[in-house]
C-alpha positions in Angstrom: 290.2 -134.3 -40.3 290.8 -132.7 -44.3 287.0 -133.6 -45.9 286.4 -132.5 -50.0 288.6 -133.2 -52.9 292.2 -132.0 -53.5 295.5 -131.3 -56.7 297.6 -132.9 -55.7 300.1 -131.9 -58.5 300.7 -128.0 -58.8 301.1 -126.9 -62.7 302.9 -123.7 -64.2 301.2 -121.8 -66.4 300.4 -122.4 -69.7 301.7 -126.1 -69.0 301.0 -128.8 -71.2 299.4 -131.1 -67.9 297.9 -127.8 -67.2 296.3 -127.6 -70.4 295.8 -131.6 -70.8 294.4 -131.4 -67.2 291.8 -129.0 -68.2 290.7 -130.0 -71.8 289.8 -133.7 -69.5 288.3 -131.6 -66.5 285.9 -129.7 -70.0 285.4 -133.3 -71.4 284.6 -134.7 -68.2 282.2 -132.1 -67.0 280.2 -132.1 -70.4 279.7 -135.3 -70.7 278.0 -135.2 -67.4 275.7 -132.2 -67.4 275.5 -133.9 -71.4 275.1 -137.8 -71.4 275.3 -139.1 -74.8 272.5 -140.4 -75.5 269.6 -137.6 -74.5 272.0 -134.9 -76.2 271.6 -137.0 -79.4 268.1 -136.6 -78.8 267.4 -133.3 -77.9 270.2 -132.3 -80.2 268.1 -133.8 -83.0 265.7 -132.0 -82.7 268.3 -128.6 -82.0 270.4 -126.7 -80.9 267.9 -124.0 -78.8 266.1 -127.6 -77.2 269.5 -129.2 -76.2 269.9 -126.4 -74.1 267.0 -125.1 -73.4 267.1 -129.3 -71.9 270.5 -128.9 -70.7 270.0 -125.5 -69.3 273.7 -124.8 -70.9 275.0 -122.1 -73.1 274.8 -122.7 -76.9 278.8 -122.7 -77.9 278.6 -126.1 -75.2 275.9 -127.3 -77.2 278.1 -126.9 -79.7 281.3 -128.5 -78.1 279.6 -131.6 -77.1 278.2 -131.9 -80.8 281.1 -131.5 -82.0 283.3 -134.7 -79.1 280.1 -136.5 -80.9 280.8 -135.8 -84.4 277.7 -134.9 -84.7 278.7 -131.2 -85.9 281.8 -130.9 -87.9 
């Protein structure tokens, strides 16, 4: 019996499919780790406040802020 997740599609190095899959995984991880409502509340105080609450890097905070269009 096999348990856990597996990938049923292989990707060539640097393929568009691979880049898309990686982008989707990163987007999901950011949304999962930094839910929008809580993120907006923390980021409104400061990026460093959000960093401390969510325990992620400052570049991750800035990327999430850009994805939510609360920072250019």
